[in-house]
C-alpha positions as CSV (number, residue, x, y, z in Angstrom):
1,M,43.3,23.7,-45.7
2,A,46.1,21.3,-44.8
3,L,48.1,21.3,-41.5
4,S,51.8,22.1,-40.9
5,A,54.1,20.4,-38.5
6,Q,54.2,23.5,-36.3
7,E,50.4,23.9,-36.3
8,C,50.0,20.3,-35.2
9,R,52.4,20.6,-32.3
10,M,50.7,23.9,-31.2
11,A,47.3,22.4,-31.5
12,R,48.2,19.4,-29.4
13,A,49.7,21.7,-26.7
14,A,46.5,23.8,-26.7
15,L,44.4,20.7,-26.1
16,N,47.0,19.2,-23.7
17,I,47.0,15.9,-25.6
18,G,49.9,13.7,-26.7
19,V,50.7,12.1,-30.1
20,R,48.9,8.9,-29.2
21,E,45.7,10.7,-28.1
22,L,45.6,12.7,-31.3
23,A,46.2,9.5,-33.3
24,A,43.4,7.7,-31.5
25,S,40.9,10.6,-32.2
26,A,41.9,10.7,-35.9
27,D,41.8,6.8,-36.1
28,M,45.4,6.9,-37.4
29,S,48.7,5.5,-36.2
30,P,50.9,7.5,-33.8
31,N,53.7,7.1,-36.4
32,T,51.7,9.0,-39.0
33,I,51.3,11.9,-36.5
34,A,55.0,11.8,-35.7
35,R,55.9,11.9,-39.3
36,L,53.7,14.9,-39.8
37,E,55.3,16.7,-36.9
38,R,58.7,15.9,-38.2
39,G,57.8,17.8,-41.4
40,E,57.9,14.7,-43.6
41,T,56.0,14.8,-46.9
42,L,52.5,13.4,-46.4
43,H,49.5,13.3,-48.7
44,R,47.6,16.6,-48.5
45,R,44.5,14.6,-47.5
46,T,46.3,13.1,-44.5
47,R,47.2,16.6,-43.2
48,A,43.6,17.8,-43.8
49,H,42.3,14.7,-41.9
50,V,44.5,15.4,-38.8
51,R,43.5,19.1,-38.9
52,A,39.8,18.1,-38.9
53,A,40.4,15.8,-35.9
54,L,41.8,18.8,-34.0
55,E,39.0,21.2,-35.1
56,A,36.4,18.6,-34.1
57,Q,37.9,18.9,-30.6
58,G,37.4,22.7,-30.5
59,L,40.6,24.0,-32.1
60,V,40.5,27.0,-34.4
61,F,43.4,27.8,-36.7
62,L,43.7,31.6,-37.1
63,T,45.2,33.2,-40.2
64,P,48.8,34.5,-39.4
65,G,48.9,38.2,-38.8
66,T,45.2,38.4,-37.6
67,A,45.8,37.7,-33.9
68,A,46.5,40.3,-31.2
69,G,49.9,41.8,-31.8
70,A,49.9,40.5,-35.4
71,W,52.0,37.5,-34.6
72,P,53.4,36.4,-38.0
73,G,53.4,32.6,-37.3
74,P,50.5,30.1,-36.9
75,V,48.1,30.8,-34.1
76,V,45.5,28.4,-32.6
77,A,42.6,29.1,-30.3
78,Y,40.1,27.0,-28.3
79,A,36.5,27.5,-29.3
80,P,34.5,24.4,-28.4
81,R,31.1,25.9,-29.3
82,R,32.1,26.9,-32.8
83,R,29.9,25.5,-35.5
84,L,31.7,22.7,-37.3
85,T,31.8,22.2,-41.1
86,G,33.4,19.9,-43.6
87,R,35.8,17.1,-42.4
88,A,35.6,18.4,-38.8
89,K,31.8,18.0,-38.7
90,L,32.1,14.6,-40.4
91,L,34.4,13.3,-37.7
92,S,32.3,14.8,-34.9
93,D,29.2,13.1,-36.3
94,L,31.1,9.8,-36.4
95,W,32.2,10.2,-32.8
96,N,28.7,11.1,-31.6
97,L,26.6,8.3,-33.3
98,P,23.7,7.0,-31.2
99,S,23.9,3.6,-29.6
100,F,24.2,0.9,-32.4
101,H,22.2,-1.6,-30.3
102,L,19.3,0.7,-29.2
103,E,18.9,3.0,-32.1
104,S,19.8,1.0,-35.2
105,E,17.5,2.8,-37.6
106,V,18.8,6.2,-36.4
107,V,22.4,5.0,-36.9
108,F,21.5,3.8,-40.4
109,K,20.2,7.2,-41.3
110,S,23.2,9.0,-39.7
111,L,25.6,6.8,-41.6
112,L,23.8,7.7,-44.9
113,D,24.2,11.4,-43.9
114,I,27.9,10.9,-43.2
115,F,28.4,9.0,-46.4
116,D,26.7,11.9,-48.4
117,A,28.8,14.4,-46.5
118,Y,32.0,12.7,-47.4
119,L,30.9,12.6,-51.1
120,N,30.3,16.4,-50.8
121,I,33.9,16.8,-49.5
122,I,35.3,14.8,-52.4
123,Q,33.1,16.9,-54.8
124,D,34.3,20.2,-53.2
125,E,37.9,19.0,-53.9
126,H,37.0,18.7,-57.6
127,R,37.9,15.1,-57.9
128,E,36.6,11.5,-58.1
129,P,37.1,9.0,-55.3
130,D,40.6,7.6,-55.4
131,A,41.4,3.8,-55.4
132,W,41.6,3.7,-51.6
133,E,38.2,5.4,-51.2
134,R,36.4,3.4,-53.9
135,Q,37.0,0.0,-52.3
136,D,35.9,1.1,-48.8
137,L,33.0,3.3,-49.8
138,N,31.7,0.5,-52.0
139,G,32.1,-1.9,-49.0
140,A,30.1,0.5,-46.9
141,A,27.4,0.9,-49.5
142,N,27.0,-2.9,-49.7
143,A,26.9,-3.2,-45.9
144,L,24.2,-0.5,-45.7
145,Q,22.3,-2.4,-48.4
146,R,22.2,-5.4,-46.0
147,C,21.5,-3.0,-43.1
148,D,24.7,-4.2,-41.5
149,I,25.5,-0.9,-39.7
150,F,28.5,-2.3,-37.8
151,T,30.3,-3.3,-41.0
152,A,29.3,-0.1,-42.8
153,Y,30.7,2.0,-39.9
154,S,34.0,0.1,-40.2
155,Y,34.2,0.6,-43.9
156,I,33.4,4.3,-43.7
157,I,36.0,4.9,-41.0
158,H,38.7,3.1,-43.1
159,G,37.6,4.8,-46.3
160,I,38.0,8.4,-45.0
161,T,41.4,7.6,-43.5
162,P,44.1,8.8,-45.9
163,P,46.5,6.3,-47.6
164,D,49.5,7.5,-45.6
165,N,48.0,5.7,-42.7
166,Q,47.6,2.4,-44.4
167,S,49.9,-0.4,-43.2
168,R,52.3,-2.1,-45.6
169,D,50.3,-5.3,-45.7
170,Y,47.1,-3.5,-46.7
171,H,45.8,-4.8,-50.0
172,H,46.9,-2.3,-52.6
173,P,43.9,-1.0,-54.6
174,D,45.8,-0.6,-57.8
175,D,45.4,-4.4,-58.2
176,D,41.6,-3.8,-58.6
177,A,41.8,-0.6,-60.5
178,D,40.0,-1.9,-63.6
179,T,37.2,-3.5,-61.7
180,S,36.7,-0.6,-59.2
181,A,36.8,2.2,-61.9
182,E,33.0,2.0,-62.1
183,F,32.7,3.2,-58.5
184,N,32.7,6.9,-59.3
185,M,30.8,9.8,-57.8
186,A,27.7,9.1,-59.9
187,Y,27.6,5.5,-58.8
188,F,27.8,6.4,-55.1
189,R,25.2,9.1,-55.4
190,R,22.8,6.6,-57.0
191,A,23.5,4.1,-54.2
192,M,22.8,6.6,-51.5
193,S,19.5,7.6,-53.2
194,S,18.5,4.0,-53.4
195,L,19.3,3.3,-49.8
196,R,17.3,6.3,-48.6
197,S,14.3,5.1,-50.6
198,K,14.7,1.6,-49.2
199,G,15.1,2.6,-45.6
200,Y,16.3,0.5,-42.7
201,K,15.0,-3.1,-42.1
202,D,16.2,-5.1,-39.2
203,P,18.5,-7.8,-40.6
204,Y,17.9,-9.9,-37.4
205,P,14.2,-9.6,-36.6
206,Q,13.1,-11.3,-33.4
207,K,10.9,-14.3,-33.9
208,V,7.6,-14.3,-32.1
209,A,7.0,-17.5,-30.3
């Protein structure tokens, strides 16, 4: 579900965090959070992304009317041990990746799992990756093919961040709509299957003297 302006403000208050802290955890600009809390029209995926960042920090959004006293408005609760699912689990997994330098093979496998999890989210939304996602997910797949986990991580982070957060100088994907149309769900599923079969190989093996 998406997130309302009131729910966002209440959730921040419950976590005792400011706009900038929430923006940092969601890898978004403070202006995007401020626009959401002003009630401006944002992409549904943007509001779902911010909600997931709050849920990953232990917030639970209760259905109005189910809380004690049947309060009719939005209600939030803090439940840090609750099992995460969907976008919230995706963000939590990204935040808790092992050390890139010490456990590169584990990070590689974790990024494949995160990539697959995001494809599942797109599938559950009954759609194909949009133009923003196609470019970044393909960049991540190519980086994983090279076993470049640092670049793959950057592409994945950017790919899951909704378009409302993109700066005005960001290259507009519509310019490449024709060439990126082939990067559909089936394409990315095949890429993930191929990468799992290939496995991780250190791109910078140490030379033995």
